[in-house]
N, C-alpha and C positions, 0 to 999 in steps of 0.2 A: 716678654710676651708673644712679639713678634716672630723671634728665634722661635719659640716652642712651637709656633702655628706653621713656624717653613717644613720643620722635620716634622711633623705630625702629615704635613702633604707630601713629602718626599716618602715617606712610611708609607702612606697611603698608594701613590704611585707606583711604588716596587709590587707591594699589591695585589695591584689589578695587572701591572706586568707579567707578574706570574702565574696569574688566573688564565689569563687571556694565551701564553705562551703554552698553556698545557691542553687548552679546550678551544676547539671549531664552535666562536660563536657568530649563528649570522638569524641577524633579528631585523622583524620589521613592526615597531611596536605596535602603530595602529593598525596593523592587518595579521595582528598573529593570532590564528583562528585553531591550528593547531601545534603543539612544542614537541620536537622531534630528537631523541638522545639516542646517546649508544656510547658502545666502547669499540675501537678496531681491534681486534686480537693479533696477538703477536704472530709474526710473519706474514701479515699482509703487507704489501707497499703502501706507503701513505700516498704516493704518485700516481695522479690519474683515478684519485678514489671519489667517488661522487654517493650522494643520497640524490635516488629520481622518484620523483611522485608522477611524472607521464614522459612520455616523449619529448613536450617541449619545456619542462623543469626538472632542472639539475642542480643543486646544490654541493659545491667543491666542498671536501673535506681535507683537512690539512694537518689534523694531530689526532689522536688516540680515543682522545674523548671529546663529545661535540655536541652541541646542541644547536637545533637549525627551527625556528621560527617560520612558519607556512600561512600563508593567507587560501582561503577557498578556491580562491581563482587558480592558484598556484598548484592545486590537488588536483581538481575537477571531479571532485566524487558525486556520482548520479546520485537523484533524490529517489531510493529505492531500497527496498529491505535488505538485499545483498547486493551490494554495487561492483563485486567484481573488481576494485580498485586497490590497489597494492603500494608500499611504501619499499625501494629497495634499497641497501649500500651496496654497492658494487664498485670496481676498480677495472682498469682496461690493462691488455696485454696483446698488444700488437694490435689495436685497436678494438679489440672484442670484447664485451663486458663479460666478467665474472661474476657471480651473485656470491654475499658476503652473510646477508641477512636479510628475510622479508618480513613486513608484517601487513596487516589488511588493515582499511581505512573503511571508516563511515562518517555519513555526514554526523553522527554522534560523539565523534572520536574528538579530544583534547589534547591527549598527550599519547605516545608512542615513544616505545622504548625497543630499537632494533638490539634483536640477541635472538640467540639460538631456542631460547623459548617462543617468542614471539614469530620465529619460520616454523618450531613445532606446530604451536598451534593453528597456525594458519592452516597446515597439513592437513592436520586432524578435523578442520572445518570440511577442508574439499569442497569448497561452494554452497555448504551447506547451514552456514551460520550469518545472524544478523549480530548486531553489534555486542545485546547481553550475552549470547552463546559464548561468541569469542571470547567477552571478558571470562567466562568462566573458565575455558578452557589454557587462557593463560597461569590461571591463578589452580590449575590444575596439577594432583600431586603427580598421574597417570599420564602427563604430557612431560612434566620435567625429568620423572624416571625416565621415560622414554628418550630424551634427550642424552642423558646418561647412556643407557646401554648402548642406545644407537654409535656415540662417539667409541663406546668400548669397543662394540662389535667391529666397528672401521678400523680401529687400529691395528685389529687383527689379522687383515687381509692384505692382500697383496692389491696396487693402485690399478693392475690389471683383470683381476681377478672378476668378471661380470656378473657369472654364478652368484657368486656370492654374495656381491652387492644387493642381487635379486633377492634373493633370500631372506637377507638382514632389510630391507627395504618394504616386504611383503610382509613380514614380522613386526614391524614397528608399526605398519598400518594396523594390523590388527588388535594392537595396544591403541593405537589412537583411537578405533571407532569404538572402543568400550570407552575412552573418555568423552567421548560425543554423545554417547548413548545413554550414560550414566546409568545409575542405578534404583532411578525411581520408575515404577509400572506405568507405561500409556497406552491408551487404547487405539486399536486399528481398525481398519476398514477394507470391506472389499467395494470398489468404486468399477461400476462399468461406463467408461468413456468412451465415446466417439470421437476417435483423434481429428477427424475432418471439422470437427464441430465444439470448438473451443473457447472460449471465451479473449477478446483479444486486451493483452493485460496495460494500454494506452488509452484507450478511449471505448464511448460507446455502452457500457454497461448502464447507463440510465436510459439508455432506446425506450427499453423494455418497462418503465417506469410512466403511469398515465398521468398527463397532465390538465388539470380541470376546464381546462377553456375548449381545448381539442374534443377532450373526453364526451364533455356535456354536447355538443354540438354535432360532434359525428354521431355519440348515441339518439339524438333528436330527428338527426334526417331517416336514419335507419329504422326508428320503429314510428317515425310518422308514417312512412312507406307502407311498412308493415300493417299499423294502424288503419290505413287508408283501406286495404285489402280484406280486414278481417272483420271489418266495419258495414259491409256490404251494403253499400249505397248502391240505390237503383243508377245505372249506368247512364241513363240522358241525365236524371238529374246531377248527378257528381259530372257530367260535362258540360252542363250548362253553368253550375258552380266556378269549375276551374275556368271555366273563358271571364264569367263577370269581374271573379276576382284573381285575373293574371298576375298583376302587378302583386299584388300581394302574397299571392305565394311563390313566384320566382325566386326572393332571396331563398326562403326555406329549403327550394328543393335544389339552388343550385350554388347551398353555401356563400350566399353575399353578406354577410356580417361580421365585425370587425372581432366582438366578445360577445360571451354567452349574455352578459344583461343588456347586451345591443337587443340581441334576438328574444330575450325574453320581455324585454319592453318592445317589441313589435309584435309578438304573439300576443301581449297582452291588448294591444290596440286593435289589432285584426279578430281578435274575440268580442271585443265591444263593438265593432261595426257589424259583426256577425249575429250579436245577439238582439240588435235595435234592429235587426231586419225582421226576425220572428218565424221563419219557416223553420219547417222542420229540419229539411236539409242541411241550413246553414247553424241551426242549434247544435247539432249531430257534429258536425264541423267543429265547433267552438269546444264543444265538451272536448272530442279528440286533443285538440290542439294543447287546450290544457292540461291534461292528461297526461301527453306526450311531455311536455317542459316537467311535471312531477317526475315522471318514470326517468329521465333524464337524468335530474338531478338525485334521485335514490341508487341510482347505478353508481354515479360516482360515490354517494358516499356509502356504498354497500362495498365499494372498491377501497377507498382510505380506513373500512373500519376493520379491525383484526376480531371481531366479535366471533366465535367458535372456528375461530380461521389457525387452525392448526396442522398444517399439513407433514410438518420433520420432526419426527419421533426424537432425534438425538436433541432438540431445543426446547423441549417442550419440560425439560426438566429443571426446577427452578435452582438447584443445589447442583453445579459444577464449576470447577475451577473458571478463570480468566482463560488461561491458556487453552483448555479442552473447549470452551466455549468460541472461543476463534477460531480454534482446528474445526467444530461444526457448525458454523455459521459459514466459514469461506467455503468449505467442501460442498454444502447445499446449496449456496450461491453459485459456485464455480458448475456444477453439474446440471443447475436452472432456471439461467439466467434467461434461455428463450422461452419459458412456460411464463409467461405472461403474471397468470392470477395467482400460479403458485408461488412466483418468485414474489410478487408483492407482500405475500405475509411473512418475508422477511426484514418489512420495515415497519417500525412505528409509523401510529396514525399520524402523530405531529410531524416525521419526519417526511411522508406523502403528503402531508397538507399545506405545511411549511416551507421547507425544502425544495423538493422536485418542481413546483413550477418557477422555482427562480436558479434551479442548478444551471451553474456553470461551466464552462470547458474546463476548469482548475480543477471542480469538484466533481467533474463526471471522471478525470482522469483517477482522481484521489479513489475513488468509487471502484474504478476497474482495477487498480493496483493493488487495491483490498482483495476483490474477488479472484485474482490470480494469483492469490499467496499458497496455494496448495503445489501449483507448477514453479514457482517461483524458489521454494524451500528442496527441494529435491529434482532439482533436473527434468524437471517434464511428467515423473513420476507420482502423481496424484498423491498415492496411497502412503507412498514413504514421504510426499511432504506434508500430507496430513498430520502423521507422529511428527514430523518436525518443529511443525510449528507448537506444537505441546515442548518440544524443549526447549525451545527459543525463547519462550516465553513464559515457561516457568516462574514462580516465585515473583512475577515483578508489581501483582495485585493482591492483596488479601480476598479472600475468598467471600462471596455475595451471593446471595441468593434475588436479588432485586435489581440491581444494576452495576455497570463496570464503565469507569471512565478511565481512561490511556492516553498518555499523551507526551512527548519527549520533542525533541529538535526535527524529527522525521514527521511524522505524524501524528495524527490524534483519531481516537476511535470513542464511541459510546456505543454501548446496550442497555436496554431495559427490560426487563419480562414485563412484558404486558396481556393481559386474556391468555394467559397460560401460552407462553412460549415466550422466547429471546428474540427481540427484534433489535434492529441497527438504530440509532436513534442519531446517530451524528459522525462524518469522517472526513476528515481534510489530511493533504500532505501538501509536503513543498513541493514545487516545479522538479522537475528533473534537471533539468540544466540549471537550478536555483544559483550557485556558482557565475553565472554570468550578470544575476542581475545584481547593481549596486545598489 
């Protein structure tokens, strides 16, 4: 019994040693966010061979077949749609790194196989792919064929034939562009953009959304001043009224209230005092104060309500795919983020009523990133960005005419069809430096 157990353990040990001798395994099971695998091509020396995720983190590779386990702290992938992060298999010759394979990294990445396919898929993307589009490129027949044709073409030319290399690379890129664009028809737009007036991709997008407290108090102050002029009080009587109730008028004119509720309460108390006096001028002022409160409330109610507010034709069509809706919404927000009234029509009543009053710095950043999407997906060419958003998000959700809810490891976004148009109802995104947050 014991002898058999000893033989079994010996066999297991030999098996493990054999596996370890053929595969480099670098792992920290407590922080294995991404598994990196690959096979080093014959002819590439194993000396000074490494996988790099950033300048700070390199994983030495000592065997032809390898498996590396990396934490998000080691990878430093920014929390953006296209983080421009890569993994590289390289080796050093005279201290100079020479690349073998590359692969794109995203927040959603769990596994990476470094190979000629991953490198070619990265070339096909050319900084235009999110995680989902990159996965499509990895499984694309056109990309796989490009690898075969590229290798075969380079095998026929000499190392110093620069013109031939340029021609081959150009032909390869042309084929890769076809892979990236795909065969599905997409919508295009012509957008007029002022290059000096683009939204900030990191903050400030929520500043154009009105919060109830400030809006109502600001409207009260402006409307009260206008109302006094339009009411045509007798100048002497108005002057006497202002002098008599100087302390009561002061906070209304100077903005001395901490909240709208406090201001409404002060109006009610002042109106009671004016009504008790019984004079025509005081009764007239009491009516004006009450009307101004009602008008300020109504202004905010009209603002949050989307009834009859459909300024964006492309968002009025209930039947559109999620990818097209995302493209239509983001380009509309990108081009109109400074137009307070029009911009507000992009959001659901619930969002304006419930989320905006409590919007945080993180929520503002998430909204800013979403609005900047057309700029992200085509290196600041928003017309091409509009097209690429459709390519990158195609097929992720089933078509709907009422609502869309998308969520992954990077961000979440919800749209609802409300009062004749699509509106944003929710948005969130992980911090840019999420890998530093333990």
